[in-house]
N, C-alpha and C positions, 0 to 999 in steps of 0.2 A: 504494500500500500504506500503510495507516495507520501512523503513526510508532511506536506502541506495539508493533506486531507485529514489525517488523524489528529493533527494539531488544531483543527477547526473546533473541536470540542471545547478547548480552552478559550476560544475567542467569542463565546456566547456573551451577549450583553448582560444576561441575567444568569447567575449561578442557581443551583438548587436551593441553597440556603437563602439567598436573596428573594427568590420566588416565594418561599414559605414565610419569610418575614413580612413581605408586602401583602400576601394574601391573609396573613394573620391579622394585620391591621384592618384590612377590609372586613373580614369576618367579625372581628370584635366590635368594630364600629356599627355594623349592621345589627348585631346581637344586643349590644349594651348601650350604643349611642356614643361610645368613646373607647379609646385604647391608650394605655400607658405602657411604658417599658416593662413594668412588672407583669402586666396582663399578657403582653406578647411572649415573655419568657415562660409564663405558666402555660399558655396556649400551646407553645412549641415544646414544652417539657425540657427546657434548657435553663442554664443559670441566668440570673439577671445581668451579670457582667458580660456574658456572651451575647445576649440580646442587645445590650447597650452598645457594644463594639460594632456590631453589624448595623444597628440603627444610626449610629454616628456617621458611618460611611454613607448610608442612604440619605441622610440629611445633607451631607456634602455634595452628593450627586443630585440633590434637589428632587428626590423622589418621595421624600417624607418631610413633613413640616411638624414642628412642635410649638404649641402655643404657650402662653405665660403660665398656664395651669398644668403644664407638662402632658397635655393630651396630644397624641400623635394623629396626624391626618396625612392622607396620601395627597401628593401634589397632582395636578392634572396629568402629568406624564406618568406618575406612579400608578394612578387609577387606570390609565390607558394600558399600561403593562399588565396590571392585574386582570383587566377584562380580557386581554388577549390570552394570557396564561389559562384563565378559567375556561375560555371558549375552546382552546385546544384540548384541555383536559376533558371537557364534556364530549367533544367530538371523538377523541381517541377512546374514551371509556365506552361510549355508545357503540363504536365499531367493534371493540373487543367483546362486549356483552352480547349485542344483537346480531352481529355477523359471525364472529369467530366462536361465540358461545363460551367465552371465558367466564368463570365464576365471578360474581360481583366483587368480592373482596380482592381477588387477584387483579381484576380489571382496574379497580381503583388504585392499587399499588403500582401497577405498570403504567397507568395513565399519569400518575404523580411523577414517576421517574422520567418521563419523556416530555411532559407538557411544556417545559421551558426550552427544550432542545430542538423541537421541530421548527423548521424555517416557516416563514409565512407562505411560501410556495407549497411546501409539503402539506401544511395544515389546511390551506385552501383547497388543494386537490383532493385531500382525504375527505373534507367536508362535501365537496361536489360528488365524489364517488359514493359516499355514504348516503347522501340524499337520493341518488339513483337506486342504490341497492335496497333502500327501505321504502321506496315509492310504491304505491299501490298500482303497479303496472305489470302486465304479463311477463315482459322481458326480465324484470328484476326477480320475480318469483321463480322463473325458469332458471335463471342464472344461479340463484342460491340453492335451488333443488339439485342442479347439476353439480355444484360445488360440494355439497354435503354427501352426494352419492359417489363421488370419486374415491377410488381406493387410497389407502394410506401408505402404500408402497408403490414403487415404480415397477412396471412390468419390464421395462427396458431402459435403464438409466441413460444409455447413450442417446436415446431419442427424447428424453425428458428435457424440456427447455430450461429447467432450473438445475437439475442434478448433474448433467453432462456425463460423468462416468461412474459416480458413486451415488447410490440412492441415499439422499440426505434424511429421508424418513427413517431409514434403518439405523442411522447414526443417533437416532432418538433426540433430534432437535425438539421434538415434542416429548413430554414425559410419558413413561409407560403407563398403561391403564391397569 
């Protein structure tokens, strides 16, 4: 894999931790009407010091504001980022649950892992694909029926457009039942 591709992971605007801090502020504000550093720490099950360090950096980036009463608010840009992250999470989770039939808890875990990593292009294309798959039209229903009736192993890995020479299903990319 070329060096510049695998390093893309580290060039994300938002890290996993930052995504959780921002969404915690949003969730707490919706639930309680306010969010403080101690509330964010408790919500994320981390120390107040750890939350404080991350939130300080988010204030410097102007994603979070703090008023005179120490209440945290998302800036317009912070809220935009949260909305995008939550949208990607919802789309990916719905895809995992409704199309791939991943169990709810695992779908939430996996969606949480990738929500901030998906590009706008991938997120948008996944949304478009999901809207087609879940539409109440014959082509979508036939596609999903065909998908779920397909065998879990390659008859001939050389003719498989994915596996090429080794059946990846046999390598148990999917967990054994």
